[in-house]
C-alpha positions, -999 to +999 in steps of 0.1 A: -432-514+424-423-530+458-402-509+481-367-518+490-360-528+525-334-501+530-358-475+519-386-482+543-370-465+575-364-434+554-400-434+540-413-441+576-394-411+588-406-388+561-442-399+566-438-392+604-427-357+597-454-351+574-478-357+603-470-323+616-487-307+585-523-313+595-517-299+630-501-268+617-530-263+594-553-262+626-538-227+632-554-217+598-586-233+608-587-212+640-589-182+618-625-192+609-654-187+633-650-210+663-681-200+681-715-184+670-736-167+694-773-167+688-800-147+705-837-158+708-864-133+708-887-156+727-869-172+756-864-209+753-871-210+715-841-220+697-858-223+661-862-185+660-828-176+674-809-151+653-771-150+649-757-119+666-720-126+664-692-150+657-656-152+669-626-172+659-602-187+682-578-158+683-604-132+692-617-154+721-584-159+733-575-122+733-610-115+750-644-102+739-668-075+750-705-085+751-714-050+756-696-037+725-694-068+702-732-076+708-743-040+711-767-043+681-789-069+697-815-050+718-831-081+734-796-094+748-785-060+759-818-054+779-813-089+796-776-081+803-786-048+818-813-064+841-787-090+851-763-063+861-788-047+883-804-078+899-773-099+903-740-081+903-722-112+913-734-131+883-726-102+860-691-103+873-689-138+859-699-123+824-670-097+829-646-127+836-657-143+803-645-112+786-609-116+798-583-132+777-589-170+775-559-188+788-576-221+781-574-213+742-535-203+746-530-238+762-548-253+733-526-235+708-495-246+726-508-282+726-514-283+689-480-266+684-465-294+706-483-319+687-468-309+654-433-306+668-435-341+685-446-357+652-410-353+640-396-377+666-423-391+688-458-402+673-470-413+707-461-378+722-479-361+692-508-383+696-513-374+733-508-339+729-533-337+699-559-356+718-556-332+748-559-303+725-589-318+708-606-326+741-598-292+756-613-274+727-646-292+729-648-289+767-642-252+764-671-250+738-694-269+759-685-249+791-697-217+773-733-231+772-731-244+808-720-209+820-747-190+801-774-214+817-758-208+852-761-170+847-797-172+837-789-162+800-794-199+786-829-192+775-819-163+752-783-167+744-769-198+727-732-206+720-727-232+691-696-245+675-690-230+641-673-244+611-638-234+624-642-259+653-651-287+629-625-279+604-598-279+633-613-312+645-610-328+612-574-318+608-565-331+642-583-364+633-561-367+603-530-360+624-542-387+649-547-413+621-512-405+608-497-408+643-514-441+649-500-454+615-466-443+624-469-462+658-485-493+643-465-497+611-432-509+628-449-536+647-466-547+616-433-548+596-416-566+623-445-592+623-444-594+584-406-600+587-408-628+613-436-644+592-414-641+561-384-657+578-406-685+593-420-693+559-384-694+544-372-718+570-403-741+568-397-742+530-361-752+535-371-781+559 
């Protein structure tokens, strides 16, 4: 059944507000593991790497302890101890990683703003969502880079877990809905102009 012209703005408004739902579900996805840490018994061999820990976004945001949370892995603990003795400055960078991650707090705020902006500004919601999406994957990529710089890249691997992919998929759904809300008014106007033009031509 065709939609009445006077109902279209109301439906568009409801659809725009529904865009906030995928972004709000991202906070549930962050309850799932965001990063998986694996440790290789043989340096540089990723195939035999064993999963030693996984953390969700909220745990990483609050800070983790490599000595406590990864204490069951002897290979990693020995390498960590040797790093502390051989290069105290590098070990301080490991300690810095254990502090609360303000980057993740910024990502949380960005996702929240994306859900709020969806109510009145699809473009603002899209921009905030894209910024949060990019920041999350840059953060995950930086973990691997930091371990390599510290000389731990051969035995310790940080990989994105299913929580990261679930959050990404939800954000992508939000992006698609935002783009639809942005493009739809232009398509409606174009369709209306075409309809008027066709009507005038038929009269002539």
